[in-house]
C-alpha positions in Angstrom: 0.0 0.0 0.0 1.3 3.4 -0.9 0.4 6.1 1.6 0.3 9.6 0.2 2.3 12.2 2.2 -0.8 14.3 2.8 -2.6 11.3 4.4 0.4 9.9 6.2 1.6 12.9 8.2 0.4 16.1 6.8 -3.3 17.1 6.5 -5.3 20.1 7.7 -8.9 19.1 7.4 -11.1 21.8 8.9 -8.1 24.1 9.5 -8.3 25.2 5.8 -11.3 27.3 6.7 -10.6 27.9 10.4 -9.4 31.4 11.2 -6.8 30.5 13.8 -4.3 27.6 14.4 -6.0 27.0 17.8 -8.8 25.3 15.8 -6.3 22.6 14.6 -5.3 19.6 16.6 -2.9 16.8 16.0 -3.9 13.3 15.0 -0.4 11.7 15.4 1.8 12.0 18.5 5.4 11.2 19.0 7.8 11.6 21.9 11.1 13.0 20.5 14.8 13.3 21.3 17.2 15.6 19.5 21.0 15.5 19.8 23.0 18.3 18.3 26.4 16.9 17.3 29.3 19.4 17.2 32.7 19.3 15.5 35.7 18.1 17.5 36.7 21.7 18.3 33.1 22.6 19.4 32.9 25.5 16.9 30.4 24.1 14.4 27.3 21.9 14.1 28.1 18.7 12.3 24.7 17.0 12.4 21.3 16.6 14.1 20.3 13.2 15.4 16.6 12.5 15.8 14.6 9.8 17.5 10.8 9.8 17.4 8.7 7.3 19.3 5.1 7.3 18.0 1.9 6.7 19.9 0.3 3.3 20.2 -2.7 4.1 18.0 -0.6 5.3 15.1 2.0 2.6 15.5 -0.8 -0.1 15.4 -2.2 1.5 12.2 1.3 1.3 10.6 1.6 -2.3 11.5 -1.8 -3.1 10.0 -1.1 -1.2 6.8 2.4 -2.7 6.2 1.9 -6.2 7.5 1.8 -7.9 4.1 2.0 -11.5 5.4 -0.6 -11.1 8.1 1.5 -12.3 11.0 0.7 -9.1 13.1 4.2 -7.9 13.1 6.7 -6.2 10.7 9.6 -8.2 9.3 12.7 -6.5 7.9 11.2 -6.1 4.4 8.0 -4.6 5.8 10.0 -2.2 8.1 12.0 -1.2 5.1 8.8 -0.2 3.3 7.7 1.8 6.3 11.1 3.5 6.3 11.0 4.4 2.6 7.4 5.7 2.9 8.2 8.0 5.9 11.5 9.1 4.2 9.6 10.1 1.1 6.7 11.6 2.9 8.7 13.9 5.1 11.1 15.0 2.4 8.8 17.9 1.3 8.7 19.1 4.9 12.4 19.2 5.6 11.9 16.2 7.9 10.1 18.6 10.3 13.4 20.3 11.1 13.6 24.0 11.9 17.1 25.4 12.0 18.0 29.1 12.1 21.3 30.9 12.6 20.9 34.5 13.8 17.4 34.7 12.4 18.2 33.1 9.0 17.0 29.7 7.9 19.6 27.0 7.6 19.2 24.5 4.8 19.7 20.8 5.8 20.6 17.9 3.6 18.3 14.9 3.3 19.3 12.3 5.9 21.8 9.7 4.7 20.9 7.4 7.6 17.2 6.7 8.2 15.8 3.8 10.2 12.4 2.4 11.3 12.0 -0.1 14.1 9.2 -1.5 16.2 10.0 -1.5 20.0 7.4 -2.4 22.6 4.7 -2.1 19.9 5.7 1.4 19.1 7.1 2.7 15.8 10.5 4.4 16.3 12.0 6.6 13.6 15.7 7.5 13.8 17.7 9.6 11.4 20.7 12.0 11.1 20.8 15.1 9.0 23.6 17.5 8.3 23.7 21.2 7.3 24.2 21.8 3.6 26.8 24.4 4.4 29.1 24.9 7.4 27.1 26.0 10.4 29.2 27.8 13.0 28.2 28.2 16.6 28.3 32.0 16.4 25.6 34.2 17.8 22.2 32.5 18.3 21.4 29.2 16.6 18.0 27.5 17.1 16.9 24.0 16.5 13.3 22.7 16.5 11.2 19.8 15.3 7.7 20.8 14.2 4.9 20.0 11.8 3.7 23.3 10.3 0.3 21.6 9.4 -0.4 20.8 13.1 -1.3 17.2 12.1 1.6 15.6 13.9 2.6 16.6 17.4 6.3 15.9 18.1 6.9 16.6 21.8 10.1 16.9 23.9 8.7 15.9 27.3 11.9 17.0 29.2 14.3 19.7 28.4 17.1 17.1 28.5 15.6 15.5 25.4 17.0 18.4 23.4 20.7 17.9 24.0 23.9 19.2 22.6 27.2 17.3 22.5 29.9 19.0 24.6 28.8 22.6 24.4 31.8 25.0 24.8 31.9 26.8 28.2 31.5 30.2 26.6 28.1 29.2 25.1 24.7 29.0 26.8 21.8 26.6 26.1 18.1 26.9 26.8 14.9 25.2 25.7 12.2 27.6 24.6 8.6 26.4 24.9 6.3 29.1 23.4 2.9 29.6 24.9 0.4 29.0 22.1 -2.3 31.3 23.6 0.1 34.2 23.9 1.4 33.7 20.4 -2.1 33.7 19.0 -3.1 36.8 20.9 0.1 38.6 19.8 0.0 37.5 16.1 -3.7 36.9 15.4 -3.9 39.0 12.2 -0.7 37.7 10.8 -1.5 34.1 11.6 -5.0 34.3 10.1 -3.5 35.8 6.9 -0.8 33.1 6.8 -3.3 30.3 6.8 -5.5 32.0 4.2 -2.4 32.4 1.9 -1.1 28.8 2.6 -3.6 26.3 3.8 -0.8 23.7 4.1 0.9 25.7 6.8 3.5 28.3 6.5 6.5 30.1 7.9 4.4 31.8 10.5 3.5 28.5 12.2 7.1 27.8 13.2 6.8 30.4 16.1 4.8 27.7 17.9 7.7 25.2 17.9 9.6 24.1 20.9 13.2 24.8 20.2 16.8 24.4 21.5 18.5 27.8 21.6 22.3 28.0 21.6 24.0 31.3 22.1 27.8 31.7 21.7 30.1 34.7 21.2 30.0 36.0 17.6 33.0 35.0 15.5 34.9 37.6 13.6 
């Protein structure tokens, strides 16, 4: 079975005609971990390592859809089909990664390593992505994981689940968890227009994302 990206992870439903993102709600849930891997000298970001553990209901649906031999589990070939479907589905959404350096978007390469496993009846997705160009730790660099369509909720339950490898002493780290109600109140007109212009989500929605913020002395 081929699952279209819009059905697999990214759909808006009633949000297309709703005036505010508060009207949207996720249908798929995942608990996440993000590890920011630095260069040996600690001056640049080498890669982002992601782990997403999906909820029981969605995981069960995946097993049912991809269990070709009807044994109520996924063998290696069936898991490979899951992996390929997720990889393709998320490609148009930058694998839900939000990376900025001093307010500018950072382009990321498609992951070279991408895995899907079933553990304790839950689907787990793991992958590693690298910046397309050198990403120095200079000024403020932000990392988030977020579905702009609000269909999938990827949550970091503890701040420690957004980690950075051996952060230099001169740098600071904090996890920013925006308050949705405050954001909507402060940006109501802009958000309404953003959804009218782009029903599939848009740049404005990233202000809702939980993010890891690293601040280091500016280079140069």
